[in-house]
Structures are given as structure tokens and as C-alpha cells.
N, C-alpha and C positions, 0 to 999 in steps of 0.2 A: 788238749785240743779244743775243749769248750771255751777256754779263756782266749785262745787265738781267734776263734770264730767270733767272739764278742768284740774283740779288738778290730777285726776286719769289718764287721757291721758298723762300728762306730765311725768308720771313715767313708761309708757309702753316702753319696749325694745324688739326687735326681734333679736335673736342670730342665726346665720347660723350654719350649721352642722360642718363646718371646723373652727369654732371660739370658743373661751372661753372668758367669761367676768370676769374680776377681780373687785370685789365689795369692795368699801370703804364706811364705815359709820362714818361720822364726822371725816374723815381723817384716820381711822383705817381700816386695812384689815380685812374683815369678812368672805370671802369665794369666791368661784367661781360659775359662772352661766354657765350652759351647753346650748346646742342648744334648741331653741324653744321660746315660749312666756314667757317673764319675766317682773316682775313689781318691780320697785324701789321706795322707799319712797321719794317722791319729796322733794328737798332742804335738805335732810338728807343723802341720799346715792348717790354715784357716781360710775360709772362703766367704766373700760378701757377694750376695746375689743382687743383681741390678735389673730392674724391669725396663725393657726397651720399648714398650708400647707408648703411644702418644698420651700425654697427660693433659687434662683440661682443668685449669685452676681459675677460680673467680678472683678478680682483683677487687678488694673492698672499695666502696665509694670514697673518692679522694676529693678534698676541698682544693679547687683549682681557681686561680685568678688569671684570666686570659690577658692577652696583650692590651686589649682595650678596657682593662680594669673591671671586668664583670666576674663576680664570684659565682661559681657553679660547682655542683657535685657530680663527679663523673665516675662511673663504674665500668669495668671491662672484663673480658674473659681471655685467658691466655692458653695457647696450645703449644706444647713443646714435647720433645722426646730426647732420650739419651742415645747418642750415636757412638760414643766412645766410653765404655763402662769404666775403664781404668782411670780416665781423667775425672769422671764424676765421683769416684771414690777418693782418689789421691789429691785432687786439686781443691776440693771444697768439702767442708765438714758435712753439710746437709744440703744437697743440691736443690731439693724441693723448696725448702725454706728460703735459701739464697735467691733462687729464681723468682719466687713470689715477692720478696722484698725489693729486688731490683726492678720488677715490673711496676711496683707502686711508685717508686722514686722517678723512674723514667716517664711514667704517665704524667706526673705533676710537672716535670721539667719541660716536656715537649708541648703539652697543651698550654703551658704558660707563654709559649712563643707564638701562638696563633690567636687570631681574633675570633669572637663568638660566631660571626657569620661564616667564617671558614670552617669552624668546628661543626656547625650544623649542616653546611652545604657540601663540604669536601671531606666527609668522614672516611671515605676509602683512602684518600691520600694520607690522612692523619694516621690511620691504622697501619699503612705501609711504613710510615716513618718510625712509628713506635716499634714495629717488628724488626726493622733494620737496626735500630740502636740496641735493642735487647739481644739480637742474634750476634752482633759484634762483641758484646760484653760476655755472653755465655759461651762463646766458642772455646775459650780457654778451659772451660769446665766439661767439654765434650758434650754440650747440649745444643740442639738445633731448635730454635723457635720457629715454628711453621706458620703461625698466624696469631694476630692480636685483633680483637674486635671490641670497639667501644660499644658497650651494651646499653647504657642509660645515661642521659644528661638531664639533671634536675636543675631547672632554671628558677630564679626567684620570681615571686608572683608579679612584682612590678615589671620585670623584664618580659614576662609572658604577655602582659597587657600591652606593652610597647610593641612587641612583635605583631600582635593581633591588629593594632592600629596601623602599623606599617603595611600589613597585608591588605587591609581594607582600602587604604589610600592607593595602593598599587592597582587594585581592581577598579577603583573609580577612574584612575588615570587611563587605563586601557579602554574602559567604556567610552570615555570622552574622545579618545583617539579614533575608535571605531565609528562613533557618531559623526566626527568631522570628516572621516573618509567617505561615509555615506553621503554627506552633504556635497562633497566635492564631486562624486560620481553623478549625483542627481543634477548638479549644475552643468556638468559636461553634457549630459543627455538633453537637458532643456535647451542649451545653446545649440546643439546639433539639430534638434527638431525645429527650432526657429529658423535656422539656415535653410533647411529643406523646404519648409513651407514658403519662405520668402522667394526661393528660386523656382518653385513649381506651384502655380495657382491651382492646378488640379488636386494637389495634396490637401489644400485648404478645404476644397469642396468635399473630398472623401472624409476628412476628419469631421466636418460639419454633419454629414449624414450618419457617421458612426456615433456621434454624440446624441443625435436624435433617437437612434435605436436604443442606446443605453438608458436614456431618460424614460422612454415608453415601456421598458421591460419591467414587469413585476407590479403594475398598478395602473390606475387611471390618472392620467395627467393631462392638463390643458397646455398645449404647445402653441405658441405664436410664431408662425414662420417668419423668418427674416430673409429678405432678399440677399443673395450671395454677392450682389454688387456692393452692399454695405460692408460685408466681411472682407471683401478685397481691399477696402479702404482702411482696414485696421493697421495701426502702426507696428508692423512685424519687426521692423528694425529695433523698435523700443523693446519688444519682447525678447529679441536676441540679446540686446544689451543687458536686459535684466538677468538673463541666464549667465552671461559672462560675468556680471557683477557678483552673482552668487558663487560662481566658481572661484573668483578672486578672493572673496571673503573666506571660503573654505580653505584655500591654500595659505591664508595669512597665519602667522604664528599666534598661538593662543597665549593670552596673558598668564603670568604665573599665578598658581592657586594660592589663596591666602592660607597661612599656617595657623 
């Protein structure tokens, strides 16, 4: 009885909730064992336990030459899990190692088809493309690749300086555009004010009085009054033409910047 009990105990297996057991009988696959208490025929059946939880694996830095011939080092992280335990055991010797190696080669192949600007600005799209390619290749192994994230991009020092110069040039371009737009708006307002003053003599008188108030505010000033009859004789048409000239100059295309 003691010997039979020991034989019975030798066949006892406990499978966790997150595991599956792939059972072989005399070398042939006979089925899966789910979570719980399981018993195998001693010396006849063998079981390989497969973890079904999501695995996160670092992809070591890879030397990649992009489509525009820039050499960079790119590292990534890979998330995958086993969805069919029998395939993960029967179709590939070591699914963890095989998936890691496939991720490295796929990373170099896909990033070699994109330009550096796309790699930096469209990282989400690149991640999805790598995930799609890996998932298609690992489906035969019973593995589902859930996500791939490009983690770090190491640029050469010369390329970093070039990108910094490009960013500075872009900021200068935007500043000049904003200044030109401000000049255009000022010219439009000046032209409109000249039209109003030319059509309404009373507006010229009010503006004259407002200017006197502004001059006398905040200190002692000597003011020589000027008859309004002289102001009415000012060439307002010329002032309006000046405003329109400034507006035309603001709208004119800017000359190309020297490189």
C-alpha cells in the first residue's frame, strides 16, 4: 500500500489559474490541463506548464539605418502572451527566445523603411506597424503580441545639432510671420483712421483735443496752441495713402532668408 501511495503522489500536479499544462503520453500530445488539481499517469504521461500571463521583454538597442541614411540606435519594449499553450510548446522550441529574436530583426527591418523625421514625429504609427508584423509571424506559435513601444532613440551628436538648428530656424520664421501680420493689421487700422478723419472734420478736432490731454498728463509742458483751421488743411489724403502703402508692403511676399 505504501508503494502504491507513493506512485499516486508522484503523479499529482497542481496548476495555477494563470497556467495551462500541455500533456504528453508516451511522447504524443493528448490534451491540455486547466487550473486545479491534476493527476498524471506516472512514468507514462509528462506535462509542460505554460504561463499565460503577459510578458514584457526589452528589445536590446539595435543599430538602424533609416531610409534617409541616418544611423541611429533604437531600443524598444515588447508585450506579448501565450493564447494557445499547445502551439507554444509544439511549434517552437523556446517561444520566449524566438519572439525576442523576431522582435529585434523586425525592428531593424521596419525602421529601415522610414525616414528619421517620421520616426521622431510618428512614433505611434511605427509602433503599430511593428506590432502588426510581429503578431502576424507569432500567430503560428500561439502567441499574441499586444503592444510594441519604441523606448529610446539615440541620435548622433551631429544630427542633434542639426535638429536644434532646424528648430531655431523654424521659430525665427514664425516670429517674422507674426511681425508681418502685425504690420499688416496696423496698416489697415491706420488707413481706416485716415478715411474717417478725412470724411468727418469733427473727428480731427476731437483727436486734436485728446492729444493735448495726453501731452499735459503727468508733468509740466509748454503747449503752443495751433488753430484748427491749419489742421484742417493737412494733407489727409496723403496720410491715408501712407497707410495703404504700409498695408501693401505688409502683404508683399517676404524675400527668401539667406542660408
